[in-house]
C-alpha positions as semicolon CSV with decimal commas, in nm:
position;residue;x (nm);y (nm);z (nm)
1;M;0,000;0,000;0,000
2;Q;0,144;0,334;-0,106
3;D;0,218;0,590;0,167
4;M;0,017;0,901;0,100
5;L;0,115;1,097;0,406
6;E;0,438;1,096;0,605
7;I;0,489;1,308;0,916
8;K;0,853;1,349;1,014
9;D;0,952;1,480;1,359
10;V;0,678;1,746;1,363
11;S;0,647;1,982;1,660
12;K;0,418;2,269;1,757
13;T;0,446;2,497;2,061
14;F;0,194;2,763;2,159
15;K;0,278;3,069;2,367
16;V;0,025;3,130;2,648
17;K;0,024;3,355;2,953
18;S;0,152;3,079;3,177
19;G;0,439;2,998;2,941
20;D;0,508;2,782;2,637
21;V;0,290;2,475;2,581
22;T;0,421;2,204;2,348
23;A;0,110;2,052;2,191
24;V;0,292;1,827;1,942
25;D;0,637;1,702;2,040
26;G;0,851;1,539;1,769
27;V;0,573;1,329;1,617
28;S;0,637;1,092;1,326
29;F;0,394;0,853;1,155
30;R;0,268;0,739;0,816
31;A;-0,083;0,706;0,676
32;R;-0,183;0,526;0,359
33;K;-0,443;0,524;0,084
34;G;-0,730;0,285;0,146
35;E;-0,665;0,265;0,519
36;V;-0,797;0,415;0,842
37;T;-0,550;0,560;1,091
38;V;-0,687;0,628;1,439
39;I;-0,514;0,855;1,691
40;L;-0,654;0,803;2,040
41;G;-0,605;1,045;2,326
42;P;-0,774;1,253;2,594
43;S;-0,862;1,619;2,563
44;G;-0,547;1,830;2,566
45;S;-0,321;1,551;2,443
46;G;-0,236;1,737;2,121
47;K;-0,429;1,515;1,879
48;T;-0,646;1,793;1,733
49;T;-0,342;2,017;1,687
50;L;-0,172;1,731;1,502
51;L;-0,474;1,699;1,274
52;Y;-0,471;2,073;1,209
53;L;-0,101;2,055;1,118
54;V;-0,172;1,781;0,864
55;G;-0,455;1,992;0,722
56;S;-0,243;2,311;0,724
57;L;-0,482;2,492;0,956
58;E;-0,175;2,531;1,178
59;S;0,192;2,555;1,078
60;P;0,453;2,338;1,252
61;D;0,754;2,488;1,426
62;G;0,971;2,209;1,290
63;G;0,960;1,885;1,097
64;E;0,815;1,784;0,761
65;I;0,466;1,692;0,640
66;E;0,491;1,509;0,309
67;V;0,195;1,429;0,084
68;F;0,302;1,198;-0,199
69;G;0,659;1,308;-0,131
70;E;0,588;1,681;-0,141
71;D;0,659;1,877;0,178
72;I;0,356;2,102;0,232
73;C;0,561;2,312;0,477
74;R;0,810;2,422;0,213
75;P;0,827;2,791;0,116
76;G;0,602;2,875;-0,175
77;M;0,360;2,588;-0,119
78;D;0,004;2,688;-0,219
79;L;-0,169;2,589;0,104
80;I;-0,504;2,731;-0,001
81;Q;-0,517;2,494;-0,297
82;Y;-0,389;2,212;-0,075
83;R;-0,676;2,263;0,170
84;R;-0,935;2,298;-0,104
85;K;-0,826;2,008;-0,323
86;R;-0,631;1,753;-0,122
87;V;-0,792;1,757;0,224
88;G;-1,148;1,718;0,355
89;F;-1,232;1,803;0,717
90;V;-1,499;1,648;0,939
91;F;-1,539;1,829;1,272
92;Q;-1,694;1,728;1,605
93;F;-1,929;2,028;1,599
94;F;-2,006;1,983;1,228
95;N;-1,913;2,345;1,139
96;L;-2,198;2,374;0,891
97;I;-2,333;2,715;0,797
98;T;-2,669;2,692;0,969
99;A;-2,839;2,952;0,749
100;L;-2,766;2,742;0,439
101;T;-2,938;2,424;0,324
102;A;-2,761;2,091;0,320
103;L;-2,720;2,124;-0,056
104;E;-2,573;2,474;-0,025
105;N;-2,327;2,360;0,244
106;V;-2,194;2,090;0,012
107;T;-2,172;2,309;-0,297
108;L;-1,984;2,584;-0,109
109;P;-1,638;2,417;-0,124
110;M;-1,689;2,352;-0,495
111;D;-1,778;2,716;-0,547
112;L;-1,464;2,827;-0,361
113;A;-1,260;2,594;-0,583
114;D;-1,417;2,754;-0,894
115;D;-1,579;2,432;-1,009
116;P;-1,836;2,478;-1,290
117;Y;-2,178;2,574;-1,153
118;S;-2,339;2,321;-1,385
119;L;-2,169;2,037;-1,199
120;Q;-2,196;2,158;-0,839
121;D;-2,558;2,069;-0,767
122;E;-2,528;1,736;-0,947
123;R;-2,228;1,630;-0,739
124;A;-2,379;1,762;-0,413
125;V;-2,702;1,567;-0,471
126;E;-2,499;1,254;-0,545
127;L;-2,285;1,288;-0,230
128;L;-2,577;1,368;-0,003
129;G;-2,772;1,075;-0,143
130;R;-2,479;0,847;-0,070
131;M;-2,479;0,973;0,289
132;G;-2,850;0,892;0,323
133;I;-2,971;1,252;0,305
134;D;-3,289;1,239;0,095
135;T;-3,424;1,508;-0,137
136;R;-3,638;1,668;0,134
137;L;-3,349;1,698;0,378
138;Q;-3,118;1,829;0,107
139;K;-3,336;2,139;0,091
140;A;-3,357;2,179;0,470
141;K;-3,154;2,435;0,662
142;A;-2,872;2,281;0,864
143;N;-3,015;2,415;1,191
144;K;-3,325;2,199;1,141
145;M;-3,130;1,872;1,129
146;S;-3,039;1,616;1,393
147;G;-2,678;1,565;1,497
148;G;-2,643;1,253;1,287
149;E;-2,788;1,426;0,982
150;K;-2,554;1,722;1,027
151;Q;-2,252;1,493;1,047
152;R;-2,355;1,311;0,729
153;V;-2,386;1,647;0,553
154;A;-2,045;1,742;0,692
155;I;-1,892;1,425;0,546
156;A;-2,055;1,497;0,209
157;R;-1,909;1,848;0,226
158;A;-1,564;1,703;0,306
159;L;-1,590;1,495;-0,013
160;A;-1,708;1,783;-0,232
161;N;-1,374;1,835;-0,406
162;D;-1,280;1,466;-0,405
163;P;-0,982;1,505;-0,167
164;D;-0,717;1,239;-0,114
165;I;-0,716;1,278;0,266
166;I;-1,012;1,286;0,508
167;L;-0,933;1,432;0,852
168;A;-1,199;1,360;1,115
169;D;-1,177;1,537;1,452
170;E;-1,391;1,355;1,715
171;P;-1,652;1,274;1,447
172;T;-1,872;1,084;1,696
173;G;-1,825;1,322;1,989
174;N;-2,171;1,481;1,965
175;L;-2,360;1,171;1,855
176;D;-2,534;0,886;2,033
177;T;-2,367;0,544;2,017
178;A;-2,577;0,402;1,733
179;T;-2,545;0,711;1,513
180;G;-2,173;0,734;1,589
181;K;-2,127;0,376;1,472
182;V;-2,294;0,458;1,140
183;V;-2,067;0,761;1,092
184;V;-1,757;0,550;1,156
185;E;-1,883;0,289;0,907
186;I;-1,916;0,566;0,646
187;L;-1,559;0,680;0,711
188;V;-1,430;0,323;0,685
189;D;-1,613;0,282;0,352
190;L;-1,443;0,594;0,221
191;A;-1,108;0,428;0,287
192;R;-1,194;0,077;0,172
193;K;-1,412;0,155;-0,132
194;D;-1,290;0,500;-0,240
195;G;-0,924;0,462;-0,154
196;K;-0,918;0,767;0,072
197;C;-0,655;0,814;0,340
198;V;-0,874;0,853;0,651
199;I;-0,731;0,985;0,978
200;I;-0,959;0,991;1,284
201;V;-0,860;1,156;1,612
202;T;-1,080;1,059;1,903
203;H;-1,106;0,976;2,271
204;D;-1,349;0,691;2,192
205;E;-1,176;0,354;2,242
206;S;-1,445;0,171;2,040
207;I;-1,326;0,339;1,718
208;L;-1,003;0,138;1,743
209;E;-1,202;-0,153;1,595
210;A;-1,207;0,037;1,264
211;A;-0,834;0,107;1,259
212;D;-0,576;-0,035;1,024
213;W;-0,317;0,164;1,218
214;A;-0,364;0,307;1,565
215;Y;-0,167;0,540;1,788
216;R;-0,207;0,678;2,135
217;M;-0,125;1,044;2,199
218;E;-0,033;1,182;2,540
219;D;0,139;1,510;2,624
220;G;0,212;1,575;2,257
221;K;0,388;1,243;2,197
222;L;0,269;0,953;1,981
223;T;0,311;0,581;2,045
224;G;0,182;0,286;1,844
225;I;-0,103;0,066;1,964
226;D;-0,144;-0,302;1,880
227;T;-0,515;-0,332;1,797
228;G;-0,492;-0,705;1,738
229;A;-0,618;-0,660;1,385
């Protein structure tokens, strides 16, 4: 299986009133196409910061983040295009625009990427249908949806520009157990059937069952976990 993503000795320190806080401390790992990588850790362990570094929402203080051999931290890298085309985010709190419909939330990334208008609705309808969002719900405002429905819309939005990498930050954190299981199954399908590189950060031990590769994060450091798979 080809490595899609390689993190090499990446670190990130934040300056706060009480002093410097090292959120990510010399982390290295690989993630591959067609596989699910799970990073398990409590709140404050640094796992969300690590995800944001991979997605270029934060910049590392040191180290390399390579996608297909290209260091996204190098000078001159077009990070806007990287975020729009190569990475899809799924957040714990969904981060949908509540005043927009499900369909409009999914077409928005395509609009920002200057995709042809003629194709945007067609692709959004296809993605939402795949996520189990029917025609009626596609036209509903996001603030009228249940948590599970919002997360399905958020996954469809993450897929809008057909990214290589899906980054999921506590994707089941605001969902009941049954709905959370369905969301994890969707993410696993995206790896197995679509060949996406899926990285899930979570505190939920049960998600380890879905992992091809698993790590535990504590105090900014990463260690491997044997899932028995």
